[in-house]
N, C-alpha and C positions, 0 to 999 in steps of 0.2 A: 689636615682637610683632604688630601686626595684619596689617605688611606679610606677616609670614610666615606668618600664620595665612589669608590670603587666599591667599595663593603654593599652601598643602598642601589648601586646600578645592580650589581651581582643579585643581589637578593631580589630586585624588579627583574631582571630577565627571570631568574629560575621561578620567582612565582609568573611570570607569564606562561613558562615552559606547564608548570603544572595545572594553570587554568585549560590553557592547549590540549593538556592529556585529559583532563576532566571532561571538558567538552566534546571529543572523539571519542570517549569512554560511553556518553550519555546515547549515541549513535545508535549502538543494538536496544537500548530499552525503547527510545523514541521509534524506532521502527519495529518494535513488538507490539506498539501502542497501537500503531498506525496500523497493523495487519490485525489485529483483535477486531479497532473501530471497522475495519473495512470489511472482515468478514461479519458482524452484523449487518451492514447493508445489505452485503448478497445476500445473506441469510432471510432478511427482512423482504425484501424483494423477492426473493421466491416462496417465500409464503404468501406474499399478497398475491402472486398469481399464480397459485396453487401448485408451485411446481416440487419436485422431490429431487434431489441429487444425491445419490448414492454416496459414501465415503470418498471414496477413489475421487468422485468429482468435485466434492470438496478441497479434496487435499489439491488438484491441480486447481482449482481456482484460486487455493493460498498458492500455490510455487508461481502463478500468475501476479499476484500482485506483493508477493515479497519483496525481490528488487525494486518493484515504485515504491516501497514505504522504506528501503534502504535511502534512496536517489532522495524522498521527500524529508527524512529525516538530516540528511547529511547537507541538503539545501537551504533545512531551517524554514520548509514553505509555511505560507501566510495561511490562516486560516480558509480565507477565499479561495484560496489555490486547493486546499483541500476538502473544500465544499464542492469544487469541481470536481475535483478527482470522487467523489462520492457519487454525485451526477453521471459521473462517467462508469460506475459501475454499474447502475441502476440500470444503462444502456446495456453497457457489458451480460447484464444475467438476461434483460430481455433478449436480448439477440439471441442469447443460447436458449432461452424459455418456446422462444419462435422455431427453431433448429431442431426441437426436443417433439418428442413423441406424444401426442395428444391422446387423452384416456378417454373412453364413451362417458365415462364421471366427469369428465370435463380439466380433470388433474390433469399435469404435466412430469413426463420423466424425463430429466433432462441427462443425456449420456456423456461419455465421453470424445465424444464426436463432437460436441457440440460445442467444447471450448475454441477450436480456428476459427468457424465462421463467426464466432462473435467477439474474439479477437479481433479478426479482418474489419468487422463494422465498424470499430472504435479506434484501432491506431490508425498511423500514430497519433500519441496526443500522452501528454504529460503528467504523471511521471511515471506510466507504467511501457509505453512503448513508442518513445520517440521518437526513434529509426527505422 
């Protein structure tokens, strides 16, 4: 009986270890999905405001959201928290557009220099820049 109990406990512990490893292995995939979600949110906001961001600026925007995506995935953030993050990114883009160069046709060119004031406009905020 003791051998069976020890065997069952060992299986239970190893099963828990495998489950924990699988959950931590899921973080990069979940974070990747969040980066995609937030890229879409930011791109839609740029389009709605008739703003253009170069590929370099788009990369900087993605660099801004990536650590937050990892943090939110690790924390298993609830949908309500993710929706707040979506709204935060809309404000982030809005601040970038306000700092951008308005063109005669009403469109806006968002340049690399707009990232810093946009970050200042929203930080600190979970999950992007709490500190």
